[in-house]
C-alpha positions in Angstrom: 0.0 0.0 0.0 1.4 3.4 -1.0 1.4 6.2 1.6 2.1 9.9 1.2 5.6 10.8 2.3 7.8 13.8 3.0 11.5 13.7 2.3 12.5 15.7 5.3 10.3 13.9 7.9 12.0 11.7 10.5 8.9 9.6 10.9 8.6 9.0 7.1 12.3 7.9 7.1 11.5 5.5 10.0 8.5 4.1 8.0 10.8 3.7 5.0 13.4 1.9 7.0 16.2 4.4 6.4 16.2 5.3 10.1 16.0 2.6 12.7 13.4 2.5 15.5 12.4 0.2 18.4 9.4 -1.2 16.6 6.6 -2.7 18.8 3.9 -3.2 16.2 3.4 -2.6 12.5 0.0 -3.0 10.8 -1.7 -1.8 7.7 -1.2 1.9 7.7 0.3 2.3 11.3 3.5 1.8 13.2 4.0 1.7 17.0 7.5 2.3 18.4 9.3 3.4 21.6 9.8 7.2 21.9 13.6 8.0 21.9 13.0 10.8 24.4 10.6 9.0 26.9 8.8 10.8 29.7 8.5 7.5 31.4 9.5 3.8 30.9 7.3 2.4 28.1 6.5 5.8 26.4 5.5 4.9 22.9 4.4 6.6 19.7 1.6 5.5 17.4 2.0 7.0 13.9 0.2 6.6 10.6 2.6 5.3 8.0 1.4 8.1 5.6 2.7 11.6 6.1 -0.2 13.7 7.5 0.8 16.9 9.3 -2.2 17.3 11.5 -5.1 15.1 12.6 -7.5 17.1 10.5 -5.7 15.8 7.4 -5.7 12.1 8.3 -8.2 9.9 6.4 -10.9 8.5 8.7 -9.8 4.9 8.1 -6.2 5.6 9.1 -7.4 7.5 12.2 -9.7 4.6 13.0 -6.8 2.1 12.8 -4.8 4.3 15.2 -7.7 4.6 17.6 -8.6 0.9 17.5 -5.1 0.0 18.6 -5.0 2.3 21.6 -6.9 0.3 24.2 -4.9 -2.9 23.5 -1.6 -0.9 23.6 -2.6 0.8 26.9 -3.4 -2.6 28.5 0.0 -4.0 27.3 1.9 -0.9 28.7 0.1 -1.1 32.0 1.0 -4.9 32.3 4.6 -4.3 31.3 5.3 -1.2 33.4 3.2 -2.0 36.4 1.3 1.2 36.1 -2.5 1.6 36.2 -2.6 5.1 34.7 -1.4 6.6 31.4 -1.8 9.6 29.2 -2.7 9.4 25.5 -1.7 12.7 23.9 -1.9 14.0 20.3 -0.7 17.6 19.6 -2.0 19.4 16.5 0.2 22.2 15.1 3.3 24.0 16.5 1.1 26.3 18.7 -0.2 23.2 20.4 3.3 21.8 21.0 3.6 19.5 18.0 7.3 19.1 17.5 7.3 16.7 14.5 5.0 17.7 11.6 3.7 14.1 11.2 0.7 13.0 13.2 1.6 10.9 16.2 0.0 9.8 19.4 2.0 9.6 22.5 1.0 6.8 25.0 2.8 7.6 28.2 2.6 5.3 31.3 2.1 7.3 34.5 4.2 5.9 37.3 4.1 7.3 40.9 7.1 9.6 40.0 7.6 11.1 36.6 5.6 10.7 33.4 3.7 13.5 31.8 3.2 16.5 34.1 0.9 19.3 33.1 -1.3 22.1 34.4 -4.9 22.5 33.2 -6.1 26.1 33.4 -9.8 25.2 33.3 -12.3 28.0 32.6 -16.1 28.1 32.8 -18.4 27.2 29.9 -21.0 29.9 29.2 -24.4 28.3 28.5 -25.2 30.6 25.6 -21.8 30.1 24.0 -22.2 26.3 24.5 -25.4 26.2 22.6 -23.9 28.3 19.8 -20.7 26.1 19.7 -22.7 22.8 19.6 -24.6 24.0 16.6 -21.6 25.3 14.7 -19.4 22.3 15.4 -22.0 19.8 14.6 -22.8 21.6 11.4 -19.1 21.3 10.2 -18.8 17.6 11.0 -20.7 16.7 7.8 
């Protein structure tokens, strides 16, 4: 199966086999590997084999393959690392902390010490704005 590629993309080079990785799983359209800069033991990346810069550009079938694998992968990581918690993270665009312009999902086991740390500056949802947002978003989901 042919996948879109980008010559300067490290993940495309990994998919092509020109850069080595610690491969865990390879399926039709997806690759799972250890992250070389792990936040905790067992930190893995799930990537589509095709070069898609943001989640909005990923075909539904490819996104579905990535999503379908996540529960099984999380169970495996918890069993191997002895953790019972983990983070699944996907950043979209540089402003949202995406460092590699190829869609990838981080699956990060959360041990007692270490792992992903973050703050969540939660706001308040305005009821009127919520109604407006629901209509607008649903209308664009086609």
